[in-house]
Biopython code that builds the backbone (N, CA, C, O; Angstrom):
import numpy as np
from Bio.PDB.StructureBuilder import StructureBuilder

atoms = [
    (1, "MET", "N", (1.989, 12.093, -3.525)),
    (1, "MET", "CA", (2.869, 13.166, -3.939)),
    (1, "MET", "C", (4.157, 13.144, -3.116)),
    (1, "MET", "O", (5.249, 13.340, -3.649)),
    (2, "ASN", "N", (4.018, 12.903, -1.812)),
    (2, "ASN", "CA", (5.211, 12.861, -0.954)),
    (2, "ASN", "C", (6.076, 11.651, -1.273)),
    (2, "ASN", "O", (7.299, 11.761, -1.351)),
    (3, "LEU", "N", (5.447, 10.505, -1.456)),
    (3, "LEU", "CA", (6.189, 9.274, -1.725)),
    (3, "LEU", "C", (7.026, 9.388, -2.997)),
    (3, "LEU", "O", (8.167, 8.928, -3.040)),
    (4, "LEU", "N", (6.446, 10.012, -4.046)),
    (4, "LEU", "CA", (7.145, 10.171, -5.319)),
    (4, "LEU", "C", (7.962, 11.456, -5.398)),
    (4, "LEU", "O", (8.639, 11.713, -6.394)),
    (5, "LYS", "N", (7.891, 12.254, -4.345)),
    (5, "LYS", "CA", (8.610, 13.532, -4.277)),
    (5, "LYS", "C", (8.241, 14.442, -5.458)),
    (5, "LYS", "O", (9.101, 15.006, -6.133)),
    (6, "LEU", "N", (6.915, 14.559, -5.676)),
    (6, "LEU", "CA", (6.405, 15.409, -6.754)),
    (6, "LEU", "C", (5.827, 16.687, -6.176)),
    (6, "LEU", "O", (5.279, 16.691, -5.074)),
    (7, "SER", "N", (5.951, 17.761, -6.919)),
    (7, "SER", "CA", (5.364, 19.022, -6.498)),
    (7, "SER", "C", (3.945, 19.137, -7.064)),
    (7, "SER", "O", (3.553, 18.355, -7.930)),
    (8, "THR", "N", (3.197, 20.092, -6.582)),
    (8, "THR", "CA", (1.833, 20.288, -7.080)),
    (8, "THR", "C", (1.822, 20.736, -8.535)),
    (8, "THR", "O", (0.798, 20.608, -9.206)),
    (9, "GLU", "N", (2.937, 21.260, -9.038)),
    (9, "GLU", "CA", (3.026, 21.646, -10.446)),
    (9, "GLU", "C", (2.988, 20.417, -11.356)),
    (9, "GLU", "O", (2.755, 20.547, -12.557)),
    (10, "SER", "N", (3.212, 19.240, -10.801)),
    (10, "SER", "CA", (3.181, 17.997, -11.578)),
    (10, "SER", "C", (1.758, 17.548, -11.891)),
    (10, "SER", "O", (1.550, 16.718, -12.775)),
    (11, "LEU", "N", (0.784, 18.091, -11.174)),
    (11, "LEU", "CA", (-0.608, 17.683, -11.368)),
    (11, "LEU", "C", (-1.196, 18.330, -12.614)),
    (11, "LEU", "O", (-0.929, 19.496, -12.904)),
    (12, "ARG", "N", (-1.999, 17.565, -13.348)),
    (12, "ARG", "CA", (-2.674, 18.058, -14.548)),
    (12, "ARG", "C", (-4.118, 17.580, -14.537)),
    (12, "ARG", "O", (-4.441, 16.583, -13.892)),
    (13, "LYS", "N", (-4.978, 18.284, -15.246)),
    (13, "LYS", "CA", (-6.345, 17.815, -15.424)),
    (13, "LYS", "C", (-6.328, 16.656, -16.407)),
    (13, "LYS", "O", (-5.405, 16.530, -17.211)),
    (14, "PHE", "N", (-7.348, 15.814, -16.342)),
    (14, "PHE", "CA", (-7.400, 14.667, -17.247)),
    (14, "PHE", "C", (-8.834, 14.389, -17.657)),
    (14, "PHE", "O", (-9.783, 14.822, -17.004)),
    (15, "THR", "N", (-8.967, 13.664, -18.743)),
    (15, "THR", "CA", (-10.255, 13.172, -19.204)),
    (15, "THR", "C", (-10.137, 11.671, -19.318)),
    (15, "THR", "O", (-9.170, 11.154, -19.878)),
    (16, "LEU", "N", (-11.119, 10.976, -18.787)),
    (16, "LEU", "CA", (-11.093, 9.526, -18.804)),
    (16, "LEU", "C", (-12.277, 9.028, -19.618)),
    (16, "LEU", "O", (-13.423, 9.383, -19.343)),
    (17, "LYS", "N", (-11.994, 8.202, -20.623)),
    (17, "LYS", "CA", (-13.058, 7.646, -21.449)),
    (17, "LYS", "C", (-13.927, 6.729, -20.607)),
    (17, "LYS", "O", (-13.420, 6.025, -19.734)),
    (18, "SER", "N", (-15.225, 6.728, -20.857)),
    (18, "SER", "CA", (-16.139, 5.919, -20.058)),
    (18, "SER", "C", (-15.867, 4.427, -20.203)),
    (18, "SER", "O", (-16.295, 3.648, -19.352)),
    (19, "ASP", "N", (-15.162, 4.002, -21.262)),
    (19, "ASP", "CA", (-14.819, 2.584, -21.441)),
    (19, "ASP", "C", (-13.939, 2.075, -20.303)),
    (19, "ASP", "O", (-13.908, 0.877, -20.022)),
    (20, "TYR", "N", (-13.228, 2.984, -19.654)),
    (20, "TYR", "CA", (-12.297, 2.579, -18.610)),
    (20, "TYR", "C", (-12.925, 2.503, -17.226)),
    (20, "TYR", "O", (-12.291, 2.019, -16.289)),
    (21, "TYR", "N", (-14.142, 2.965, -17.084)),
    (21, "TYR", "CA", (-14.801, 2.919, -15.784)),
    (21, "TYR", "C", (-15.119, 1.490, -15.403)),
    (21, "TYR", "O", (-15.651, 0.734, -16.215)),
    (22, "ASN", "N", (-14.799, 1.113, -14.181)),
    (22, "ASN", "CA", (-15.154, -0.219, -13.694)),
    (22, "ASN", "C", (-16.618, -0.274, -13.288)),
    (22, "ASN", "O", (-17.278, -1.294, -13.483)),
    (23, "ASP", "N", (-17.116, 0.786, -12.740)),
    (23, "ASP", "CA", (-18.504, 0.839, -12.275)),
    (23, "ASP", "C", (-19.196, 1.984, -12.995)),
    (23, "ASP", "O", (-19.030, 3.144, -12.617)),
    (24, "THR", "N", (-19.965, 1.673, -14.023)),
    (24, "THR", "CA", (-20.539, 2.728, -14.866)),
    (24, "THR", "C", (-21.577, 3.568, -14.133)),
    (24, "THR", "O", (-21.852, 4.692, -14.552)),
    (25, "LYS", "N", (-22.163, 3.058, -13.050)),
    (25, "LYS", "CA", (-23.153, 3.843, -12.313)),
    (25, "LYS", "C", (-22.499, 4.953, -11.502)),
    (25, "LYS", "O", (-23.038, 6.056, -11.420)),
    (26, "SER", "N", (-21.345, 4.678, -10.900)),
    (26, "SER", "CA", (-20.714, 5.682, -10.042)),
    (26, "SER", "C", (-19.653, 6.488, -10.777)),
    (26, "SER", "O", (-19.241, 7.546, -10.302)),
    (27, "HIS", "N", (-19.206, 5.999, -11.934)),
    (27, "HIS", "CA", (-18.180, 6.689, -12.730)),
    (27, "HIS", "C", (-16.936, 7.007, -11.903)),
    (27, "HIS", "O", (-16.431, 8.129, -11.932)),
    (28, "LYS", "N", (-16.452, 6.015, -11.172)),
    (28, "LYS", "CA", (-15.259, 6.207, -10.354)),
    (28, "LYS", "C", (-14.186, 5.205, -10.759)),
    (28, "LYS", "O", (-14.487, 4.095, -11.199)),
    (29, "CYS", "N", (-12.966, 5.603, -10.606)),
    (29, "CYS", "CA", (-11.833, 4.703, -10.811)),
    (29, "CYS", "C", (-11.274, 4.408, -9.426)),
    (29, "CYS", "O", (-10.636, 5.273, -8.826)),
    (30, "PRO", "N", (-11.501, 3.207, -8.909)),
    (30, "PRO", "CA", (-11.142, 2.929, -7.518)),
    (30, "PRO", "C", (-9.648, 3.014, -7.224)),
    (30, "PRO", "O", (-9.266, 3.232, -6.075)),
    (31, "TYR", "N", (-8.796, 2.848, -8.231)),
    (31, "TYR", "CA", (-7.356, 2.870, -7.989)),
    (31, "TYR", "C", (-6.702, 4.177, -8.434)),
    (31, "TYR", "O", (-5.484, 4.321, -8.337)),
    (32, "GLY", "N", (-7.489, 5.121, -8.915)),
    (32, "GLY", "CA", (-6.948, 6.392, -9.356)),
    (32, "GLY", "C", (-6.445, 6.340, -10.786)),
    (32, "GLY", "O", (-6.571, 5.322, -11.467)),
    (33, "VAL", "N", (-5.877, 7.446, -11.232)),
    (33, "VAL", "CA", (-5.388, 7.578, -12.605)),
    (33, "VAL", "C", (-3.995, 8.197, -12.556)),
    (33, "VAL", "O", (-3.741, 9.120, -11.782)),
    (34, "ALA", "N", (-3.101, 7.679, -13.389)),
    (34, "ALA", "CA", (-1.752, 8.247, -13.451)),
    (34, "ALA", "C", (-1.247, 8.213, -14.883)),
    (34, "ALA", "O", (-1.600, 7.327, -15.662)),
    (35, "ARG", "N", (-0.426, 9.179, -15.214)),
    (35, "ARG", "CA", (0.258, 9.206, -16.499)),
    (35, "ARG", "C", (1.731, 9.353, -16.198)),
    (35, "ARG", "O", (2.133, 10.244, -15.449)),
    (36, "VAL", "N", (2.531, 8.489, -16.774)),
    (36, "VAL", "CA", (3.970, 8.529, -16.547)),
    (36, "VAL", "C", (4.643, 8.848, -17.869)),
    (36, "VAL", "O", (4.375, 8.202, -18.882)),
    (37, "VAL", "N", (5.514, 9.843, -17.859)),
    (37, "VAL", "CA", (6.262, 10.226, -19.046)),
    (37, "VAL", "C", (7.731, 9.924, -18.785)),
    (37, "VAL", "O", (8.314, 10.408, -17.814)),
    (38, "VAL", "N", (8.321, 9.121, -19.661)),
    (38, "VAL", "CA", (9.722, 8.742, -19.509)),
    (38, "VAL", "C", (10.452, 9.101, -20.802)),
    (38, "VAL", "O", (9.981, 8.785, -21.894)),
    (39, "HIS", "N", (11.587, 9.754, -20.676)),
    (39, "HIS", "CA", (12.358, 10.169, -21.837)),
    (39, "HIS", "C", (13.675, 9.402, -21.927)),
    (39, "HIS", "O", (14.718, 9.972, -22.249)),
    (40, "ASN", "N", (13.612, 8.104, -21.637)),
    (40, "ASN", "CA", (14.815, 7.276, -21.680)),
    (40, "ASN", "C", (14.408, 5.908, -22.233)),
    (40, "ASN", "O", (13.661, 5.172, -21.589)),
    (41, "THR", "N", (14.893, 5.575, -23.412)),
    (41, "THR", "CA", (14.505, 4.344, -24.099)),
    (41, "THR", "C", (14.805, 3.108, -23.268)),
    (41, "THR", "O", (13.994, 2.183, -23.234)),
    (42, "GLN", "N", (15.936, 3.069, -22.606)),
    (42, "GLN", "CA", (16.299, 1.889, -21.814)),
    (42, "GLN", "C", (15.314, 1.681, -20.662)),
    (42, "GLN", "O", (14.925, 0.547, -20.383)),
    (43, "ILE", "N", (14.910, 2.752, -19.999)),
    (43, "ILE", "CA", (13.936, 2.637, -18.908)),
    (43, "ILE", "C", (12.599, 2.144, -19.453)),
    (43, "ILE", "O", (11.964, 1.280, -18.848)),
    (44, "ILE", "N", (12.168, 2.687, -20.593)),
    (44, "ILE", "CA", (10.899, 2.266, -21.200)),
    (44, "ILE", "C", (10.942, 0.785, -21.551)),
    (44, "ILE", "O", (9.976, 0.064, -21.301)),
    (45, "GLN", "N", (12.037, 0.324, -22.124)),
    (45, "GLN", "CA", (12.165, -1.091, -22.468)),
    (45, "GLN", "C", (12.119, -1.965, -21.216)),
    (45, "GLN", "O", (11.540, -3.051, -21.240)),
    (46, "ASN", "N", (12.722, -1.503, -20.132)),
    (46, "ASN", "CA", (12.669, -2.246, -18.873)),
    (46, "ASN", "C", (11.244, -2.324, -18.338)),
    (46, "ASN", "O", (10.817, -3.369, -17.848)),
    (47, "ILE", "N", (10.508, -1.212, -18.433)),
    (47, "ILE", "CA", (9.115, -1.186, -17.975)),
    (47, "ILE", "C", (8.275, -2.148, -18.806)),
    (47, "ILE", "O", (7.552, -2.970, -18.243)),
    (48, "TYR", "N", (8.354, -2.064, -20.132)),
    (48, "TYR", "CA", (7.581, -2.957, -20.991)),
    (48, "TYR", "C", (7.971, -4.419, -20.779)),
    (48, "TYR", "O", (7.109, -5.298, -20.766)),
    (49, "GLY", "N", (9.269, -4.679, -20.612)),
    (49, "GLY", "CA", (9.718, -6.041, -20.351)),
    (49, "GLY", "C", (9.167, -6.575, -19.038)),
    (49, "GLY", "O", (8.796, -7.745, -18.943)),
    (50, "SER", "N", (9.114, -5.718, -18.027)),
    (50, "SER", "CA", (8.563, -6.122, -16.734)),
    (50, "SER", "C", (7.078, -6.428, -16.839)),
    (50, "SER", "O", (6.593, -7.391, -16.247)),
    (51, "ILE", "N", (6.355, -5.605, -17.596)),
    (51, "ILE", "CA", (4.920, -5.844, -17.786)),
    (51, "ILE", "C", (4.712, -7.177, -18.490)),
    (51, "ILE", "O", (3.875, -7.977, -18.070)),
    (52, "LYS", "N", (5.468, -7.421, -19.559)),
    (52, "LYS", "CA", (5.336, -8.683, -20.296)),
    (52, "LYS", "C", (5.650, -9.871, -19.380)),
    (52, "LYS", "O", (5.004, -10.915, -19.469)),
    (53, "GLU", "N", (6.634, -9.710, -18.509)),
    (53, "GLU", "CA", (6.988, -10.780, -17.579)),
    (53, "GLU", "C", (5.857, -11.031, -16.578)),
    (53, "GLU", "O", (5.536, -12.178, -16.270)),
    (54, "MET", "N", (5.258, -9.949, -16.075)),
    (54, "MET", "CA", (4.171, -10.091, -15.098)),
    (54, "MET", "C", (2.960, -10.787, -15.690)),
    (54, "MET", "O", (2.294, -11.566, -15.009)),
    (55, "ILE", "N", (2.666, -10.506, -16.977)),
    (55, "ILE", "CA", (1.495, -11.138, -17.595)),
    (55, "ILE", "C", (1.867, -12.436, -18.302)),
    (55, "ILE", "O", (1.047, -13.051, -18.983)),
    (56, "LYS", "N", (3.119, -12.835, -18.124)),
    (56, "LYS", "CA", (3.623, -14.092, -18.687)),
    (56, "LYS", "C", (3.453, -14.168, -20.205)),
    (56, "LYS", "O", (3.005, -15.180, -20.744)),
    (57, "ASP", "N", (3.818, -13.080, -20.882)),
    (57, "ASP", "CA", (3.751, -12.998, -22.351)),
    (57, "ASP", "C", (5.144, -13.293, -22.903)),
    (57, "ASP", "O", (6.073, -12.510, -22.702)),
    (58, "ASN", "N", (5.286, -14.417, -23.595)),
    (58, "ASN", "CA", (6.587, -14.805, -24.138)),
    (58, "ASN", "C", (6.731, -14.474, -25.621)),
    (58, "ASN", "O", (7.730, -14.842, -26.238)),
    (59, "SER", "N", (5.754, -13.790, -26.199)),
    (59, "SER", "CA", (5.829, -13.471, -27.623)),
    (59, "SER", "C", (6.851, -12.377, -27.879)),
    (59, "SER", "O", (7.265, -11.673, -26.957)),
    (60, "ASP", "N", (7.254, -12.238, -29.128)),
    (60, "ASP", "CA", (8.194, -11.197, -29.520)),
    (60, "ASP", "C", (7.493, -9.920, -29.970)),
    (60, "ASP", "O", (8.136, -8.985, -30.448)),
    (61, "ILE", "N", (6.175, -9.887, -29.814)),
    (61, "ILE", "CA", (5.400, -8.717, -30.233)),
    (61, "ILE", "C", (5.602, -7.591, -29.215)),
    (61, "ILE", "O", (5.529, -7.813, -28.006)),
    (62, "TRP", "N", (5.857, -6.384, -29.720)),
    (62, "TRP", "CA", (6.083, -5.217, -28.873)),
    (62, "TRP", "C", (4.759, -4.726, -28.317)),
    (62, "TRP", "O", (3.756, -4.703, -29.030)),
    (63, "ILE", "N", (4.747, -4.329, -27.042)),
    (63, "ILE", "CA", (3.549, -3.797, -26.393)),
    (63, "ILE", "C", (3.340, -2.362, -26.849)),
    (63, "ILE", "O", (4.279, -1.567, -26.848)),
    (64, "ASN", "N", (2.121, -2.026, -27.237)),
    (64, "ASN", "CA", (1.783, -0.631, -27.599)),
    (64, "ASN", "C", (1.127, 0.069, -26.456)),
    (64, "ASN", "O", (0.773, 1.242, -26.572)),
]
sb = StructureBuilder()
sb.init_structure("model")
sb.init_model(0)
sb.init_chain("A")
sb.init_seg("    ")
for serial, (resi, resn, name, xyz) in enumerate(atoms, 1):
    if name == "N":
        sb.init_residue(resn, " ", resi, " ")
    sb.init_atom(name, np.array(xyz, "f"), 0.0, 1.0, " ", f" {name:<3s}", serial, name[0])
structure = sb.get_structure()
């Protein structure tokens, strides 16, 4: 929270589908959960482009 300069009002409850659990016995997500909301198309395109670059995806298919 301090690193991102977020207030406690930014926190929300969440539900995580069991398909996403890495360890089904403990039902824990070792790296945590985050939701990012961006209202700027250029920033979103930069994020998706960076993800495609990291996974070395050279296709023209848009990431959903």
